[in-house]
C-alpha positions in Angstrom: 162.7 -66.5 48.6 161.9 -64.0 51.4 163.9 -64.9 54.5 162.1 -63.2 57.4 164.0 -64.6 60.4 167.6 -63.8 61.5 168.9 -67.2 62.7 170.5 -67.8 66.1 173.5 -69.6 64.7 175.8 -69.3 61.7 177.6 -72.5 60.6 180.9 -73.2 59.0 181.6 -76.6 57.6 185.2 -77.3 56.6 186.8 -80.3 54.9 189.6 -81.3 57.2 190.7 -84.6 55.7 190.0 -87.9 53.9 189.8 -91.4 55.1 191.1 -92.9 51.8 194.4 -91.4 50.7 195.0 -87.7 49.8 192.2 -87.1 47.2 188.6 -87.8 46.6 188.6 -88.8 42.9 186.7 -92.0 42.6 185.5 -91.7 46.2 183.5 -88.4 46.5 181.1 -87.3 43.8 181.1 -83.8 45.2 184.9 -83.5 44.6 185.7 -82.2 48.1 189.2 -80.9 48.8 190.9 -80.2 52.2 190.3 -76.6 53.1 186.9 -76.3 51.2 184.4 -74.4 53.4 180.7 -74.2 53.4 178.5 -71.7 55.3 174.9 -71.4 56.2 172.4 -70.4 58.9 169.3 -72.5 58.5 169.4 -73.3 54.8 171.7 -75.9 53.2 175.4 -75.0 53.3 177.1 -73.6 50.2 180.7 -72.8 49.4 182.4 -69.7 48.0 181.5 -70.8 44.5 177.8 -71.2 45.4 178.0 -75.0 45.2 176.0 -76.9 47.7 177.2 -79.6 50.1 176.5 -83.2 49.4 172.9 -84.1 50.2 174.0 -87.3 52.0 176.3 -85.3 54.3 173.4 -82.9 55.0 171.4 -85.8 56.3 174.1 -86.4 58.9 174.7 -82.8 59.7 171.1 -81.6 60.1 170.4 -83.4 63.4 173.7 -82.1 64.8 172.8 -78.6 63.8 169.3 -79.0 65.4 170.9 -80.2 68.6 172.8 -76.9 68.9 169.7 -74.9 67.9 167.9 -76.6 70.7 170.4 -75.6 73.3 172.5 -78.8 73.2 176.2 -79.1 73.8 178.1 -81.1 71.1 180.6 -82.4 73.7 177.8 -84.6 74.8 177.9 -86.4 71.5 181.7 -86.5 71.0 182.3 -82.9 69.9 185.5 -81.1 70.7 183.6 -78.2 72.0 180.1 -77.0 72.8 179.7 -75.7 69.2 182.1 -77.9 67.3 182.2 -81.5 66.0 184.0 -83.5 63.4 182.0 -86.0 61.3 182.7 -88.5 58.5 180.5 -88.4 55.4 178.1 -91.3 54.9 180.3 -92.7 52.1 183.2 -92.9 54.6 185.6 -90.8 52.6 185.5 -87.1 53.7 186.1 -85.7 57.2 184.3 -82.5 57.9 184.4 -80.1 60.9 181.1 -78.4 61.8 181.4 -75.2 63.9 178.5 -73.1 65.1 178.8 -69.4 65.9 176.0 -67.8 68.0 174.6 -64.7 66.4 172.8 -63.3 69.5 169.5 -63.3 67.6 166.5 -64.5 69.5 165.1 -68.0 69.1 161.9 -67.7 66.9 159.9 -69.9 69.3 160.9 -68.3 72.6 160.5 -64.8 71.1 157.0 -65.9 69.8 157.8 -64.8 66.3 155.2 -67.2 64.9 152.3 -65.5 66.7 
């Protein structure tokens, strides 16, 4: 892989709770625990052990991430700030908080990096 573009946002995704008790055994195949953190820019989020986030969760998170990358404000879709929103995984057991941090890098389309 040869990443050529420094992204506009860095993401942190943190496990902040569960909807079924105090553990994920027999609920979450990824074994999430409160306090687990994932980070990424454009690629899929990974944790400190190099393990990737659940692919079903990524299906929910990606459109939210794209909304921010497109200039959107997450408060418009129930976020608790312009760059922050909590979501529940598609299986209904893990609660995540997504937080974007602007990097001050230019947008690849506006900067015409594809030309």
